[in-house]
C-alpha positions as CSV (number, residue, x, y, z in Angstrom):
1,M,-125.6,219.7,72.9
2,S,-123.4,216.8,72.0
3,E,-120.6,215.7,74.6
4,R,-118.1,212.3,75.1
5,L,-119.9,209.5,75.8
6,D,-117.4,208.8,78.4
7,I,-117.9,211.9,80.1
8,V,-121.6,211.7,80.2
9,L,-121.2,207.8,81.3
10,M,-119.1,209.6,84.7
11,A,-121.7,211.6,85.5
12,R,-124.7,209.1,85.8
13,N,-122.6,206.7,87.4
14,H,-120.0,208.3,90.2
15,D,-119.3,205.2,91.5
16,M,-117.0,203.7,88.2
17,S,-113.7,205.5,88.0
18,R,-113.4,206.7,83.8
19,S,-110.2,204.3,83.4
20,R,-113.1,202.1,83.8
21,I,-115.6,203.4,81.7
22,K,-113.2,203.7,78.8
23,G,-112.7,199.6,79.3
24,L,-115.9,199.1,78.7
25,I,-116.5,201.0,75.8
26,E,-113.8,199.6,74.4
27,A,-114.7,196.2,75.7
28,G,-117.6,196.1,73.5
29,H,-120.1,197.1,76.6
30,V,-122.0,200.0,75.9
31,K,-124.9,200.7,73.3
32,V,-126.3,203.7,71.7
33,N,-129.7,204.1,70.6
34,G,-129.3,200.3,70.2
35,E,-125.7,199.7,68.6
36,V,-122.6,199.2,70.0
37,V,-120.0,202.2,70.7
38,A,-116.1,201.0,71.2
39,K,-115.4,205.2,71.3
40,A,-114.4,206.9,74.7
41,G,-114.6,210.0,72.4
42,A,-118.3,209.1,70.6
43,K,-120.6,212.0,70.6
44,V,-123.7,211.4,72.6
45,D,-127.2,213.9,73.1
46,E,-129.3,214.2,76.4
47,A,-132.1,212.6,73.9
48,D,-129.9,209.5,73.2
49,A,-130.6,206.2,75.0
50,I,-127.3,204.7,76.5
51,E,-127.2,201.0,78.1
52,V,-124.2,199.7,79.8
53,F,-123.7,196.0,80.3
54,I,-121.8,195.1,83.6
55,P,-119.8,191.2,82.8
56,P,-119.9,189.5,85.9
57,P,-116.6,189.0,87.8
58,V,-114.2,186.5,86.9
59,P,-114.6,183.8,89.9
60,A,-111.7,184.4,91.8
61,I,-110.9,180.6,92.5
62,P,-111.5,178.3,89.2
63,E,-113.0,175.4,89.5
64,P,-112.3,172.1,88.4
65,E,-113.2,171.1,85.7
66,D,-113.2,167.6,83.1
67,I,-112.4,168.5,80.3
68,P,-109.6,166.1,78.2
69,I,-106.0,167.5,77.9
70,D,-103.1,166.1,75.6
71,V,-100.4,165.7,77.6
72,L,-97.1,165.1,75.3
73,Y,-94.6,164.7,78.5
74,E,-95.7,165.1,82.4
75,D,-93.0,164.8,85.1
76,E,-93.6,166.2,89.1
77,H,-92.1,169.6,88.4
78,L,-94.0,170.0,84.4
79,L,-96.5,169.4,82.3
80,A,-96.1,170.0,78.5
81,L,-99.4,168.9,76.4
82,D,-100.9,169.8,72.9
83,K,-104.0,173.2,73.6
84,P,-107.0,172.2,70.4
85,A,-108.0,175.6,69.0
86,G,-110.6,177.1,70.6
87,L,-109.4,176.1,74.4
88,V,-109.3,179.7,76.0
89,V,-106.0,179.6,78.3
90,H,-107.8,180.9,81.7
91,P,-111.2,182.2,83.1
92,A,-111.4,185.9,81.5
93,P,-114.3,187.8,81.1
94,G,-116.7,186.1,78.5
95,H,-114.4,183.0,79.2
96,L,-115.4,181.9,83.4
97,S,-115.2,178.5,83.2
98,G,-114.5,175.5,79.9
99,T,-110.9,177.0,80.0
100,L,-107.3,175.0,79.9
101,V,-107.5,176.6,84.2
102,N,-109.9,174.4,84.6
103,A,-108.6,171.2,83.0
104,L,-105.5,171.4,84.7
105,L,-106.8,171.3,88.4
106,A,-108.9,168.8,87.7
107,H,-106.2,166.6,86.0
108,C,-103.9,168.2,88.2
109,P,-104.8,169.2,92.4
110,A,-102.3,170.4,93.3
111,L,-101.9,172.4,90.3
112,G,-103.7,175.0,93.1
113,G,-102.0,178.1,94.1
114,I,-98.9,177.7,91.4
115,G,-97.9,181.1,90.4
116,G,-101.0,182.5,91.9
117,V,-104.6,181.5,92.9
118,S,-106.0,182.9,89.1
119,R,-103.8,181.3,86.4
120,P,-102.4,178.2,88.2
121,G,-99.0,177.1,86.7
122,I,-99.6,178.9,83.6
123,V,-96.7,180.6,82.2
124,H,-97.3,181.2,79.3
125,R,-100.2,181.9,76.9
126,L,-101.3,180.8,73.3
127,D,-104.4,182.9,71.9
128,Q,-107.9,181.2,71.7
129,Y,-107.4,179.7,68.2
130,T,-104.3,179.3,68.1
131,S,-103.3,175.5,68.9
132,G,-100.0,173.6,69.4
133,V,-97.5,173.0,72.5
134,M,-97.8,174.8,76.1
135,V,-95.6,174.4,79.0
136,V,-97.9,173.9,82.6
137,A,-95.5,174.8,85.9
138,K,-96.5,171.6,88.7
139,T,-94.4,173.6,91.4
140,Q,-93.6,176.6,92.1
141,R,-89.9,176.3,92.2
142,A,-90.7,175.1,87.6
143,M,-92.8,178.6,88.1
144,D,-90.3,180.3,89.5
145,V,-87.4,179.3,86.5
146,L,-89.6,179.3,83.9
147,S,-92.2,182.3,84.5
148,R,-88.2,184.1,84.6
149,E,-86.8,182.4,81.2
150,F,-90.3,183.1,78.5
151,S,-90.1,186.7,80.1
152,S,-86.8,187.2,79.0
153,H,-87.2,184.4,75.9
154,A,-84.1,182.5,77.5
155,N,-83.3,179.2,76.6
156,L,-86.5,178.8,74.8
157,E,-87.1,178.1,70.9
158,K,-90.5,178.8,69.9
159,T,-91.4,177.0,66.3
160,Y,-94.5,178.0,64.9
161,L,-96.4,176.7,61.7
162,A,-98.9,178.9,59.7
163,L,-100.6,178.9,56.3
164,V,-101.1,182.0,54.5
165,H,-102.0,184.3,52.0
166,G,-100.0,184.8,49.2
167,T,-96.0,183.9,49.3
168,P,-94.1,185.8,51.9
169,V,-90.3,187.7,49.3
170,P,-88.2,187.3,49.8
171,M,-89.0,183.2,50.8
172,E,-86.8,183.6,53.7
173,G,-86.2,186.8,56.4
174,R,-86.4,188.3,59.9
175,I,-88.9,190.3,60.8
176,E,-87.6,192.5,64.0
177,N,-89.7,196.1,65.1
178,M,-91.5,197.6,68.7
179,M,-94.6,196.4,68.8
180,G,-97.9,197.9,71.2
181,R,-101.1,198.3,71.0
182,S,-102.9,199.9,68.1
183,P,-103.6,203.6,68.7
184,F,-106.8,203.1,66.6
185,D,-108.3,200.0,67.9
186,R,-106.8,199.4,71.7
187,K,-108.2,195.7,70.9
188,K,-105.6,195.1,68.3
189,M,-101.6,194.6,67.5
190,A,-99.8,196.9,66.0
191,I,-95.9,197.8,65.1
192,V,-95.7,201.7,66.2
193,E,-92.8,203.9,66.5
194,R,-93.2,204.6,70.0
195,N,-94.4,203.2,73.4
196,G,-94.1,199.3,71.8
197,K,-91.1,196.4,72.6
198,R,-89.1,194.9,70.6
199,A,-90.9,191.9,68.5
200,V,-88.7,189.4,66.5
201,T,-89.6,186.7,63.7
202,N,-87.3,184.5,62.1
203,Y,-89.6,182.8,59.4
204,R,-89.4,180.2,56.0
205,V,-91.2,179.3,53.5
206,V,-91.6,175.7,53.7
207,A,-93.7,175.3,50.7
208,S,-95.9,177.6,48.2
209,S,-98.6,176.9,45.9
210,G,-98.4,181.0,45.0
211,A,-101.8,181.8,46.3
212,A,-101.0,180.1,49.5
213,S,-97.6,178.9,51.5
214,L,-96.9,177.1,54.4
215,V,-94.7,179.5,56.6
216,K,-92.1,178.3,59.1
217,C,-92.0,180.7,62.4
218,V,-88.9,181.1,64.8
219,I,-89.7,183.8,67.0
220,E,-87.2,185.8,69.6
221,T,-90.2,187.5,71.2
222,G,-93.3,186.4,72.4
223,R,-94.7,189.6,72.0
224,T,-98.8,189.5,71.9
225,H,-100.6,188.4,68.3
226,Q,-96.4,189.0,67.3
227,I,-96.5,186.0,64.4
228,R,-100.4,187.3,63.2
229,V,-99.3,191.0,62.8
230,H,-95.7,190.1,61.4
231,L,-96.8,188.2,58.8
232,A,-100.1,190.4,57.9
233,S,-97.2,193.3,58.0
234,I,-95.3,191.8,55.0
235,G,-98.5,191.0,52.5
236,V,-99.0,187.7,53.7
237,P,-101.9,187.1,56.1
238,V,-102.7,183.8,57.6
239,V,-105.5,182.1,56.5
240,G,-108.5,182.2,59.0
241,D,-107.5,185.2,61.2
242,V,-110.8,187.2,61.5
243,V,-108.6,190.5,63.4
244,Y,-105.4,190.8,60.8
245,G,-106.3,188.7,58.0
246,R,-108.9,188.2,54.0
247,P,-112.0,187.1,55.5
248,R,-112.7,187.9,51.5
249,L,-110.2,185.7,50.5
250,D,-111.1,183.1,53.3
251,R,-115.0,182.8,52.6
252,Q,-113.2,181.5,49.1
253,L,-111.7,178.0,50.4
254,D,-113.9,175.4,50.9
255,P,-114.0,174.9,53.1
256,P,-113.4,178.0,54.9
257,P,-111.6,178.3,58.3
258,A,-112.7,178.0,61.2
259,R,-110.4,179.4,63.1
260,Q,-106.6,181.4,62.2
261,L,-104.2,178.7,61.0
262,L,-101.8,178.7,63.1
263,H,-100.2,175.6,65.3
264,A,-97.2,175.9,68.0
265,W,-95.2,172.8,66.4
266,R,-91.8,172.6,68.7
267,L,-91.0,173.9,72.2
268,A,-87.3,173.6,73.1
269,L,-85.8,174.4,76.6
270,R,-83.8,173.7,79.4
271,H,-86.2,171.5,82.3
272,P,-87.1,174.2,85.2
273,V,-85.1,171.9,87.5
274,T,-82.6,169.6,85.9
275,R,-81.6,171.7,83.1
276,E,-81.9,169.1,80.4
277,P,-82.6,170.0,77.6
278,M,-86.1,169.2,76.2
279,A,-88.0,169.3,73.1
280,F,-91.8,168.5,72.9
281,E,-93.7,168.6,69.1
282,A,-97.9,169.0,68.8
283,P,-98.2,166.7,65.9
284,V,-99.9,168.9,62.7
285,P,-103.8,170.0,63.6
286,E,-106.1,167.8,60.7
287,D,-107.0,171.0,59.7
288,F,-104.0,172.6,57.9
289,T,-104.2,169.3,56.0
290,A,-107.8,170.2,54.4
291,P,-108.8,170.1,50.6
292,W,-108.0,173.4,49.6
293,A,-104.7,172.8,51.4
294,S,-103.1,169.5,49.9
295,R,-101.3,171.1,47.3
296,F,-98.8,171.3,50.4
């Protein structure tokens, strides 16, 4: 008789909650007969071989690591940097070291504990494969102000550049809707009608070849994967985006993109202590000028 995978695992692991088991399944840590099964409600039989991988815990206190960072600006309260594509912001399962936080602790030893020991100084994030401007709080006073303003999006202007497949119609516009976890894949974000948060992206085409376009996006909110989901929703997914994009078209490019071509180009804010208006820009990275993109 078949039963739900999560129910079977609960019966076999009495010390684990159902939510913990569900999380392990959805994160891809459970195999049935050698194949990853990512749905808690999947049916399994008594004879099926079930394997569960328990990821190691994230260290409570990240260690300093000598990882170079490209500093755009620094004073006693604030640091602005250009995050390279591929660098994870803070330790998490699968990335327990080699993160931006590890680099920051080596660059600024006094940062430890600012805003919490696991993510010191971090007031906002960029996806692992998104490059560009980030700011870090170096004092608790700066942390309190910046955390509040990034949460409310007050006194901020965040501008991104994206290379996309196709050309948006119209070539300038505003996308506003609710965004939340996809009801079909909990690892993805989606435009939803309920249980979501307001998401607003203003976009304008800077250059276009028809087959591809360079798009400038100014966001009024900072939802997870916001620009990637919004651009895909109007038919122009970000080049190299393996989650929301068009991998078949990516493979036709020479060379194929190694990551999603999304870049946090400019960040304007008020200094958290002096309240002076400031703006930081990160140079457009080399992969935005790949041979196939030279038409821009």
